[in-house]
mmCIF file as Biopython writes it, N, C-alpha, C and O atoms, coordinates in Angstrom:
data_model
#
loop_
_atom_site.group_PDB
_atom_site.id
_atom_site.type_symbol
_atom_site.label_atom_id
_atom_site.label_alt_id
_atom_site.label_comp_id
_atom_site.label_asym_id
_atom_site.label_entity_id
_atom_site.label_seq_id
_atom_site.pdbx_PDB_ins_code
_atom_site.Cartn_x
_atom_site.Cartn_y
_atom_site.Cartn_z
_atom_site.occupancy
_atom_site.B_iso_or_equiv
_atom_site.auth_seq_id
_atom_site.auth_asym_id
_atom_site.pdbx_PDB_model_num
ATOM 1   N N  . MET A ? 1  ? -12.701 8.600   -11.908 1.0 0.0 1  A 1 
ATOM 2   C CA . MET A ? 1  ? -12.370 7.278   -12.705 1.0 0.0 1  A 1 
ATOM 3   C C  . MET A ? 1  ? -10.934 6.983   -11.986 1.0 0.0 1  A 1 
ATOM 4   O O  . MET A ? 1  ? -10.343 7.824   -11.309 1.0 0.0 1  A 1 
ATOM 5   N N  . ALA A ? 2  ? -10.507 5.780   -12.215 1.0 0.0 2  A 1 
ATOM 6   C CA . ALA A ? 2  ? -9.249  5.168   -11.754 1.0 0.0 2  A 1 
ATOM 7   C C  . ALA A ? 2  ? -8.706  4.015   -12.627 1.0 0.0 2  A 1 
ATOM 8   O O  . ALA A ? 2  ? -9.541  3.301   -13.183 1.0 0.0 2  A 1 
ATOM 9   N N  . TRP A ? 3  ? -7.432  3.768   -12.797 1.0 0.0 3  A 1 
ATOM 10  C CA . TRP A ? 3  ? -7.156  2.561   -13.487 1.0 0.0 3  A 1 
ATOM 11  C C  . TRP A ? 3  ? -6.524  1.715   -12.730 1.0 0.0 3  A 1 
ATOM 12  O O  . TRP A ? 3  ? -5.543  2.063   -12.072 1.0 0.0 3  A 1 
ATOM 13  N N  . LEU A ? 4  ? -7.041  0.389   -12.720 1.0 0.0 4  A 1 
ATOM 14  C CA . LEU A ? 4  ? -6.469  -0.698  -12.031 1.0 0.0 4  A 1 
ATOM 15  C C  . LEU A ? 4  ? -5.514  -1.569  -12.685 1.0 0.0 4  A 1 
ATOM 16  O O  . LEU A ? 4  ? -5.631  -1.947  -13.850 1.0 0.0 4  A 1 
ATOM 17  N N  . LEU A ? 5  ? -4.506  -1.896  -11.854 1.0 0.0 5  A 1 
ATOM 18  C CA . LEU A ? 5  ? -3.487  -2.737  -12.413 1.0 0.0 5  A 1 
ATOM 19  C C  . LEU A ? 5  ? -3.782  -4.269  -11.912 1.0 0.0 5  A 1 
ATOM 20  O O  . LEU A ? 5  ? -3.890  -4.466  -10.702 1.0 0.0 5  A 1 
ATOM 21  N N  . TRP A ? 6  ? -3.895  -5.199  -12.706 1.0 0.0 6  A 1 
ATOM 22  C CA . TRP A ? 6  ? -4.070  -6.563  -12.193 1.0 0.0 6  A 1 
ATOM 23  C C  . TRP A ? 6  ? -3.070  -7.530  -12.573 1.0 0.0 6  A 1 
ATOM 24  O O  . TRP A ? 6  ? -2.463  -7.369  -13.632 1.0 0.0 6  A 1 
ATOM 25  N N  . ARG A ? 7  ? -2.822  -8.550  -11.801 1.0 0.0 7  A 1 
ATOM 26  C CA . ARG A ? 7  ? -1.865  -9.629  -12.022 1.0 0.0 7  A 1 
ATOM 27  C C  . ARG A ? 7  ? -2.651  -11.035 -11.896 1.0 0.0 7  A 1 
ATOM 28  O O  . ARG A ? 7  ? -3.434  -11.217 -10.964 1.0 0.0 7  A 1 
ATOM 29  N N  . GLN A ? 8  ? -2.454  -11.822 -12.678 1.0 0.0 8  A 1 
ATOM 30  C CA . GLN A ? 8  ? -2.668  -13.325 -12.666 1.0 0.0 8  A 1 
ATOM 31  C C  . GLN A ? 8  ? -1.548  -14.185 -12.585 1.0 0.0 8  A 1 
ATOM 32  O O  . GLN A ? 8  ? -0.730  -14.190 -13.504 1.0 0.0 8  A 1 
ATOM 33  N N  . ASP A ? 9  ? -1.395  -15.016 -11.455 1.0 0.0 9  A 1 
ATOM 34  C CA . ASP A ? 9  ? -0.433  -15.783 -11.150 1.0 0.0 9  A 1 
ATOM 35  C C  . ASP A ? 9  ? -0.472  -17.070 -12.066 1.0 0.0 9  A 1 
ATOM 36  O O  . ASP A ? 9  ? -1.415  -17.414 -12.779 1.0 0.0 9  A 1 
ATOM 37  N N  . ASN A ? 10 ? 0.717   -17.699 -11.909 1.0 0.0 10 A 1 
ATOM 38  C CA . ASN A ? 10 ? 0.703   -19.447 -12.521 1.0 0.0 10 A 1 
ATOM 39  C C  . ASN A ? 10 ? -0.529  -20.308 -12.224 1.0 0.0 10 A 1 
ATOM 40  O O  . ASN A ? 10 ? -0.984  -21.081 -13.067 1.0 0.0 10 A 1 
ATOM 41  N N  . ASN A ? 11 ? -1.043  -20.159 -11.035 1.0 0.0 11 A 1 
ATOM 42  C CA . ASN A ? 11 ? -2.090  -20.998 -10.677 1.0 0.0 11 A 1 
ATOM 43  C C  . ASN A ? 11 ? -3.596  -20.437 -11.192 1.0 0.0 11 A 1 
ATOM 44  O O  . ASN A ? 11 ? -4.614  -21.121 -11.088 1.0 0.0 11 A 1 
ATOM 45  N N  . GLY A ? 12 ? -3.571  -19.141 -11.736 1.0 0.0 12 A 1 
ATOM 46  C CA . GLY A ? 12 ? -4.862  -18.617 -12.175 1.0 0.0 12 A 1 
ATOM 47  C C  . GLY A ? 12 ? -5.481  -17.493 -11.265 1.0 0.0 12 A 1 
ATOM 48  O O  . GLY A ? 12 ? -6.423  -16.789 -11.627 1.0 0.0 12 A 1 
ATOM 49  N N  . GLN A ? 13 ? -4.923  -17.408 -10.179 1.0 0.0 13 A 1 
ATOM 50  C CA . GLN A ? 13 ? -5.361  -16.612 -8.944  1.0 0.0 13 A 1 
ATOM 51  C C  . GLN A ? 13 ? -5.049  -15.078 -9.515  1.0 0.0 13 A 1 
ATOM 52  O O  . GLN A ? 13 ? -3.998  -14.788 -10.087 1.0 0.0 13 A 1 
ATOM 53  N N  . ARG A ? 14 ? -6.087  -14.188 -9.277  1.0 0.0 14 A 1 
ATOM 54  C CA . ARG A ? 14 ? -6.037  -12.927 -9.758  1.0 0.0 14 A 1 
ATOM 55  C C  . ARG A ? 14 ? -5.920  -11.740 -8.627  1.0 0.0 14 A 1 
ATOM 56  O O  . ARG A ? 14 ? -6.799  -11.700 -7.766  1.0 0.0 14 A 1 
ATOM 57  N N  . PHE A ? 15 ? -4.912  -10.822 -8.604  1.0 0.0 15 A 1 
ATOM 58  C CA . PHE A ? 15 ? -4.775  -10.009 -7.640  1.0 0.0 15 A 1 
ATOM 59  C C  . PHE A ? 15 ? -4.661  -8.600  -8.052  1.0 0.0 15 A 1 
ATOM 60  O O  . PHE A ? 15 ? -3.895  -8.314  -8.972  1.0 0.0 15 A 1 
ATOM 61  N N  . LEU A ? 16 ? -5.419  -7.610  -7.399  1.0 0.0 16 A 1 
ATOM 62  C CA . LEU A ? 16 ? -5.280  -6.201  -7.812  1.0 0.0 16 A 1 
ATOM 63  C C  . LEU A ? 16 ? -3.821  -5.757  -7.151  1.0 0.0 16 A 1 
ATOM 64  O O  . LEU A ? 16 ? -3.557  -5.945  -5.963  1.0 0.0 16 A 1 
ATOM 65  N N  . VAL A ? 17 ? -2.950  -5.163  -8.063  1.0 0.0 17 A 1 
ATOM 66  C CA . VAL A ? 17 ? -1.518  -4.611  -7.877  1.0 0.0 17 A 1 
ATOM 67  C C  . VAL A ? 17 ? -1.617  -3.326  -7.234  1.0 0.0 17 A 1 
ATOM 68  O O  . VAL A ? 17 ? -1.116  -3.117  -6.129  1.0 0.0 17 A 1 
ATOM 69  N N  . ASP A ? 18 ? -2.262  -2.437  -7.908  1.0 0.0 18 A 1 
ATOM 70  C CA . ASP A ? 18 ? -2.181  -1.061  -7.737  1.0 0.0 18 A 1 
ATOM 71  C C  . ASP A ? 18 ? -3.330  -0.305  -8.347  1.0 0.0 18 A 1 
ATOM 72  O O  . ASP A ? 18 ? -3.956  -0.818  -9.274  1.0 0.0 18 A 1 
ATOM 73  N N  . VAL A ? 19 ? -3.679  1.024   -7.828  1.0 0.0 19 A 1 
ATOM 74  C CA . VAL A ? 19 ? -4.818  1.842   -8.455  1.0 0.0 19 A 1 
ATOM 75  C C  . VAL A ? 19 ? -4.002  3.086   -8.791  1.0 0.0 19 A 1 
ATOM 76  O O  . VAL A ? 19 ? -3.190  3.620   -8.036  1.0 0.0 19 A 1 
ATOM 77  N N  . PHE A ? 20 ? -4.352  3.509   -10.132 1.0 0.0 20 A 1 
ATOM 78  C CA . PHE A ? 20 ? -3.614  4.637   -10.590 1.0 0.0 20 A 1 
ATOM 79  C C  . PHE A ? 20 ? -4.809  5.694   -11.075 1.0 0.0 20 A 1 
ATOM 80  O O  . PHE A ? 20 ? -5.952  5.394   -11.420 1.0 0.0 20 A 1 
ATOM 81  N N  . ALA A ? 21 ? -4.267  6.889   -11.008 1.0 0.0 21 A 1 
ATOM 82  C CA . ALA A ? 21 ? -5.060  8.072   -11.594 1.0 0.0 21 A 1 
ATOM 83  C C  . ALA A ? 21 ? -5.375  8.042   -12.985 1.0 0.0 21 A 1 
ATOM 84  O O  . ALA A ? 21 ? -6.475  8.297   -13.475 1.0 0.0 21 A 1 
ATOM 85  N N  . THR A ? 22 ? -4.191  7.669   -13.672 1.0 0.0 22 A 1 
ATOM 86  C CA . THR A ? 22 ? -4.389  7.823   -15.215 1.0 0.0 22 A 1 
ATOM 87  C C  . THR A ? 22 ? -3.887  6.476   -15.926 1.0 0.0 22 A 1 
ATOM 88  O O  . THR A ? 22 ? -3.064  5.752   -15.366 1.0 0.0 22 A 1 
ATOM 89  N N  . MET A ? 23 ? -4.358  6.211   -17.041 1.0 0.0 23 A 1 
ATOM 90  C CA . MET A ? 23 ? -3.794  5.006   -17.757 1.0 0.0 23 A 1 
ATOM 91  C C  . MET A ? 23 ? -2.516  4.901   -18.220 1.0 0.0 23 A 1 
ATOM 92  O O  . MET A ? 23 ? -1.985  3.825   -18.493 1.0 0.0 23 A 1 
ATOM 93  N N  . GLU A ? 24 ? -1.881  6.212   -18.344 1.0 0.0 24 A 1 
ATOM 94  C CA . GLU A ? 24 ? -0.496  6.262   -18.633 1.0 0.0 24 A 1 
ATOM 95  C C  . GLU A ? 24 ? 0.275   5.479   -17.438 1.0 0.0 24 A 1 
ATOM 96  O O  . GLU A ? 24 ? 0.973   4.482   -17.620 1.0 0.0 24 A 1 
ATOM 97  N N  . LYS A ? 25 ? 0.050   6.050   -16.284 1.0 0.0 25 A 1 
ATOM 98  C CA . LYS A ? 25 ? 0.715   5.651   -14.981 1.0 0.0 25 A 1 
ATOM 99  C C  . LYS A ? 25 ? 0.473   4.095   -15.068 1.0 0.0 25 A 1 
ATOM 100 O O  . LYS A ? 25 ? 1.383   3.276   -14.947 1.0 0.0 25 A 1 
ATOM 101 N N  . ALA A ? 26 ? -0.836  3.776   -15.289 1.0 0.0 26 A 1 
ATOM 102 C CA . ALA A ? 26 ? -1.015  2.145   -14.981 1.0 0.0 26 A 1 
ATOM 103 C C  . ALA A ? 26 ? -0.300  1.432   -15.827 1.0 0.0 26 A 1 
ATOM 104 O O  . ALA A ? 26 ? 0.326   0.470   -15.381 1.0 0.0 26 A 1 
ATOM 105 N N  . GLU A ? 27 ? -0.243  1.755   -17.233 1.0 0.0 27 A 1 
ATOM 106 C CA . GLU A ? 27 ? 0.556   1.190   -18.168 1.0 0.0 27 A 1 
ATOM 107 C C  . GLU A ? 27 ? 2.179   1.191   -18.015 1.0 0.0 27 A 1 
ATOM 108 O O  . GLU A ? 27 ? 2.923   0.268   -18.346 1.0 0.0 27 A 1 
ATOM 109 N N  . THR A ? 28 ? 2.495   2.226   -17.538 1.0 0.0 28 A 1 
ATOM 110 C CA . THR A ? 28 ? 3.879   2.479   -17.143 1.0 0.0 28 A 1 
ATOM 111 C C  . THR A ? 28 ? 4.473   1.323   -16.367 1.0 0.0 28 A 1 
ATOM 112 O O  . THR A ? 28 ? 5.451   0.615   -16.608 1.0 0.0 28 A 1 
ATOM 113 N N  . ARG A ? 29 ? 3.593   1.331   -15.351 1.0 0.0 29 A 1 
ATOM 114 C CA . ARG A ? 29 ? 3.975   0.295   -14.210 1.0 0.0 29 A 1 
ATOM 115 C C  . ARG A ? 29 ? 3.798   -1.092  -14.605 1.0 0.0 29 A 1 
ATOM 116 O O  . ARG A ? 29 ? 4.486   -1.997  -14.133 1.0 0.0 29 A 1 
ATOM 117 N N  . MET A ? 30 ? 2.824   -1.280  -15.522 1.0 0.0 30 A 1 
ATOM 118 C CA . MET A ? 30 ? 2.585   -2.832  -16.056 1.0 0.0 30 A 1 
ATOM 119 C C  . MET A ? 30 ? 3.796   -3.063  -17.028 1.0 0.0 30 A 1 
ATOM 120 O O  . MET A ? 30 ? 4.048   -4.237  -17.299 1.0 0.0 30 A 1 
ATOM 121 N N  . ALA A ? 31 ? 4.546   -2.113  -17.565 1.0 0.0 31 A 1 
ATOM 122 C CA . ALA A ? 31 ? 5.688   -2.455  -18.470 1.0 0.0 31 A 1 
ATOM 123 C C  . ALA A ? 31 ? 6.902   -2.482  -17.720 1.0 0.0 31 A 1 
ATOM 124 O O  . ALA A ? 31 ? 7.921   -2.933  -18.242 1.0 0.0 31 A 1 
ATOM 125 N N  . GLU A ? 32 ? 6.902   -2.049  -16.558 1.0 0.0 32 A 1 
ATOM 126 C CA . GLU A ? 32 ? 8.055   -2.180  -15.541 1.0 0.0 32 A 1 
ATOM 127 C C  . GLU A ? 32 ? 8.155   -3.506  -15.182 1.0 0.0 32 A 1 
ATOM 128 O O  . GLU A ? 32 ? 9.214   -4.133  -15.212 1.0 0.0 32 A 1 
ATOM 129 N N  . LEU A ? 33 ? 6.902   -4.035  -14.784 1.0 0.0 33 A 1 
ATOM 130 C CA . LEU A ? 33 ? 6.516   -5.442  -14.043 1.0 0.0 33 A 1 
ATOM 131 C C  . LEU A ? 33 ? 6.806   -6.541  -15.171 1.0 0.0 33 A 1 
ATOM 132 O O  . LEU A ? 33 ? 7.283   -7.625  -14.833 1.0 0.0 33 A 1 
ATOM 133 N N  . THR A ? 34 ? 6.520   -6.263  -16.499 1.0 0.0 34 A 1 
ATOM 134 C CA . THR A ? 34 ? 6.665   -7.232  -17.250 1.0 0.0 34 A 1 
ATOM 135 C C  . THR A ? 34 ? 8.066   -7.485  -17.984 1.0 0.0 34 A 1 
ATOM 136 O O  . THR A ? 34 ? 8.276   -8.352  -18.833 1.0 0.0 34 A 1 
ATOM 137 N N  . ARG A ? 35 ? 9.022   -6.506  -17.460 1.0 0.0 35 A 1 
ATOM 138 C CA . ARG A ? 35 ? 10.322  -6.685  -18.018 1.0 0.0 35 A 1 
ATOM 139 C C  . ARG A ? 35 ? 11.021  -7.648  -17.210 1.0 0.0 35 A 1 
ATOM 140 O O  . ARG A ? 35 ? 12.082  -8.021  -17.711 1.0 0.0 35 A 1 
ATOM 141 N N  . VAL A ? 36 ? 10.666  -8.254  -15.882 1.0 0.0 36 A 1 
ATOM 142 C CA . VAL A ? 36 ? 11.378  -9.046  -15.236 1.0 0.0 36 A 1 
ATOM 143 C C  . VAL A ? 36 ? 11.190  -10.407 -15.801 1.0 0.0 36 A 1 
ATOM 144 O O  . VAL A ? 36 ? 10.198  -10.573 -16.512 1.0 0.0 36 A 1 
ATOM 145 N N  . LEU A ? 37 ? 12.054  -11.480 -15.576 1.0 0.0 37 A 1 
ATOM 146 C CA . LEU A ? 37 ? 12.226  -12.688 -15.958 1.0 0.0 37 A 1 
ATOM 147 C C  . LEU A ? 37 ? 10.966  -13.617 -15.524 1.0 0.0 37 A 1 
ATOM 148 O O  . LEU A ? 37 ? 10.421  -14.413 -16.288 1.0 0.0 37 A 1 
ATOM 149 N N  . HIS A ? 38 ? 10.610  -13.396 -14.236 1.0 0.0 38 A 1 
ATOM 150 C CA . HIS A ? 38 ? 9.330   -14.334 -13.990 1.0 0.0 38 A 1 
ATOM 151 C C  . HIS A ? 38 ? 8.142   -13.698 -14.558 1.0 0.0 38 A 1 
ATOM 152 O O  . HIS A ? 38 ? 7.858   -12.513 -14.384 1.0 0.0 38 A 1 
ATOM 153 N N  . LYS A ? 39 ? 7.455   -14.538 -15.248 1.0 0.0 39 A 1 
ATOM 154 C CA . LYS A ? 39 ? 6.465   -14.044 -16.255 1.0 0.0 39 A 1 
ATOM 155 C C  . LYS A ? 39 ? 5.112   -14.235 -15.449 1.0 0.0 39 A 1 
ATOM 156 O O  . LYS A ? 39 ? 4.852   -15.321 -14.931 1.0 0.0 39 A 1 
ATOM 157 N N  . GLN A ? 40 ? 4.305   -13.206 -15.363 1.0 0.0 40 A 1 
ATOM 158 C CA . GLN A ? 40 ? 3.065   -13.319 -15.067 1.0 0.0 40 A 1 
ATOM 159 C C  . GLN A ? 40 ? 2.151   -12.727 -15.937 1.0 0.0 40 A 1 
ATOM 160 O O  . GLN A ? 40 ? 2.662   -12.228 -16.939 1.0 0.0 40 A 1 
ATOM 161 N N  . THR A ? 41 ? 0.847   -12.637 -15.825 1.0 0.0 41 A 1 
ATOM 162 C CA . THR A ? 41 ? -0.028  -11.788 -16.796 1.0 0.0 41 A 1 
ATOM 163 C C  . THR A ? 41 ? -0.365  -10.546 -16.002 1.0 0.0 41 A 1 
ATOM 164 O O  . THR A ? 41 ? -0.704  -10.600 -14.820 1.0 0.0 41 A 1 
ATOM 165 N N  . TYR A ? 42 ? -0.262  -9.473  -16.666 1.0 0.0 42 A 1 
ATOM 166 C CA . TYR A ? 42 ? -0.788  -8.323  -16.212 1.0 0.0 42 A 1 
ATOM 167 C C  . TYR A ? 42 ? -1.836  -7.509  -17.290 1.0 0.0 42 A 1 
ATOM 168 O O  . TYR A ? 42 ? -1.803  -7.650  -18.512 1.0 0.0 42 A 1 
ATOM 169 N N  . TRP A ? 43 ? -2.596  -6.792  -16.680 1.0 0.0 43 A 1 
ATOM 170 C CA . TRP A ? 43 ? -3.594  -6.096  -17.319 1.0 0.0 43 A 1 
ATOM 171 C C  . TRP A ? 43 ? -4.113  -4.786  -16.687 1.0 0.0 43 A 1 
ATOM 172 O O  . TRP A ? 43 ? -3.939  -4.599  -15.483 1.0 0.0 43 A 1 
ATOM 173 N N  . THR A ? 44 ? -4.714  -3.916  -17.416 1.0 0.0 44 A 1 
ATOM 174 C CA . THR A ? 44 ? -5.276  -2.572  -16.752 1.0 0.0 44 A 1 
ATOM 175 C C  . THR A ? 44 ? -6.805  -2.601  -17.153 1.0 0.0 44 A 1 
ATOM 176 O O  . THR A ? 44 ? -7.159  -2.976  -18.270 1.0 0.0 44 A 1 
ATOM 177 N N  . THR A ? 45 ? -7.568  -2.242  -16.312 1.0 0.0 45 A 1 
ATOM 178 C CA . THR A ? 45 ? -9.000  -2.163  -16.147 1.0 0.0 45 A 1 
ATOM 179 C C  . THR A ? 45 ? -9.345  -0.606  -15.891 1.0 0.0 45 A 1 
ATOM 180 O O  . THR A ? 45 ? -8.593  0.077   -15.196 1.0 0.0 45 A 1 
ATOM 181 N N  . GLU A ? 46 ? -10.319 -0.161  -16.382 1.0 0.0 46 A 1 
ATOM 182 C CA . GLU A ? 46 ? -10.729 1.230   -15.931 1.0 0.0 46 A 1 
ATOM 183 C C  . GLU A ? 46 ? -11.882 1.140   -15.108 1.0 0.0 46 A 1 
ATOM 184 O O  . GLU A ? 46 ? -12.867 0.515   -15.501 1.0 0.0 46 A 1 
ATOM 185 N N  . GLU A ? 47 ? -11.849 1.798   -13.821 1.0 0.0 47 A 1 
ATOM 186 C CA . GLU A ? 47 ? -12.873 1.521   -12.861 1.0 0.0 47 A 1 
ATOM 187 C C  . GLU A ? 47 ? -13.728 2.790   -12.981 1.0 0.0 47 A 1 
ATOM 188 O O  . GLU A ? 47 ? -13.261 3.901   -12.728 1.0 0.0 47 A 1 
ATOM 189 N N  . VAL A ? 48 ? -15.017 2.586   -13.382 1.0 0.0 48 A 1 
ATOM 190 C CA . VAL A ? 48 ? -16.018 3.786   -13.784 1.0 0.0 48 A 1 
ATOM 191 C C  . VAL A ? 48 ? -16.740 3.964   -12.400 1.0 0.0 48 A 1 
ATOM 192 O O  . VAL A ? 48 ? -17.059 3.034   -11.660 1.0 0.0 48 A 1 
ATOM 193 N N  . ASP A ? 49 ? -16.937 5.229   -12.176 1.0 0.0 49 A 1 
ATOM 194 C CA . ASP A ? 49 ? -17.632 5.597   -11.065 1.0 0.0 49 A 1 
ATOM 195 C C  . ASP A ? 49 ? -19.231 5.254   -11.180 1.0 0.0 49 A 1 
ATOM 196 O O  . ASP A ? 49 ? -19.770 6.033   -11.966 1.0 0.0 49 A 1 
ATOM 197 N N  . THR A ? 50 ? -19.975 4.471   -10.711 1.0 0.0 50 A 1 
ATOM 198 C CA . THR A ? 50 ? -21.328 4.370   -10.930 1.0 0.0 50 A 1 
ATOM 199 C C  . THR A ? 50 ? -22.311 4.745   -9.972  1.0 0.0 50 A 1 
ATOM 200 O O  . THR A ? 50 ? -23.474 4.343   -9.974  1.0 0.0 50 A 1 
ATOM 201 N N  . LYS A ? 51 ? -21.666 5.742   -8.933  1.0 0.0 51 A 1 
ATOM 202 C CA . LYS A ? 51 ? -22.669 6.283   -8.115  1.0 0.0 51 A 1 
ATOM 203 C C  . LYS A ? 51 ? -23.402 7.419   -8.593  1.0 0.0 51 A 1 
ATOM 204 O O  . LYS A ? 51 ? -22.812 8.081   -9.447  1.0 0.0 51 A 1 
ATOM 205 N N  . PRO A ? 52 ? -24.515 7.797   -8.259  1.0 0.0 52 A 1 
ATOM 206 C CA . PRO A ? 52 ? -25.533 8.785   -8.785  1.0 0.0 52 A 1 
ATOM 207 C C  . PRO A ? 52 ? -24.924 10.103  -8.535  1.0 0.0 52 A 1 
ATOM 208 O O  . PRO A ? 52 ? -25.520 11.130  -8.859  1.0 0.0 52 A 1 
#
């Protein structure tokens, strides 16, 4: 499993920012990015391995 950090810009475009091994690391990085004055929307999702 991996945790993906996403960003949505002011035009509604979504971008993968980075991939993390743990939710804690992803959310720590998200907190760092949301402290800046330029507001973007950030969120994390869990990538589940669907391979048999």
